[in-house]
C-alpha positions, -999 to +999 in steps of 0.1 A: +049-647+360+087-643+357+105-611+348+114-626+314+078-632+305+069-597+317+096-582+295+084-602+264+048-591+271+058-554+274+079-557+242+050-572+223+027-544+234+053-518+224+058-534+190+021-534+183+018-497+193+049-488+172+036-506+141+001-490+145+017-455+147+038-462+116+008-473+097-012-443+107+017-420+097+020-437+063-017-433+056-017-396+064+014-390+043-001-408+013-032-387+016-010-355+015+006-368-016-028-374-032-038-338-025-005-324-039-009-344-071-043-330-079-040-306-109-054-272-104-070-255-134-058-219-138-082-195-156-068-171-182-070-136-167-075-105-189-072-069-180-101-044-185-093-019-212-109+009-192-101+004-155-073-022-157-090-046-133-080-082-139-109-106-145-112-143-157-115-145-195-147-165-191-163-135-173-150-107-195-170-088-221-152-088-254-158-060-279-137-052-309-109-075-297-106-058-263-116-072-229-138-053-204-149-061-169-185-052-175-210-043-202-210-007-189-173-003-196-177-019-230-204+006-239-184+036-225-158+033-252-182+042-280 
């Protein structure tokens, strides 16, 4: 085997390795972009009228138009 054939063989092996690494990097970067594109739903947050704790609106107790963190706080205002 001559030196020319050896150099061609080494070049082909390097080229395959290089292309494999580029493909792997492309796949991982496209997965990162997919993760970044996901929309995150943000809950509306309300403040308790008694203790000022912030809680999601879906978990709040509403009484007379005010938001409370618990039923106990809603009942204490009476």
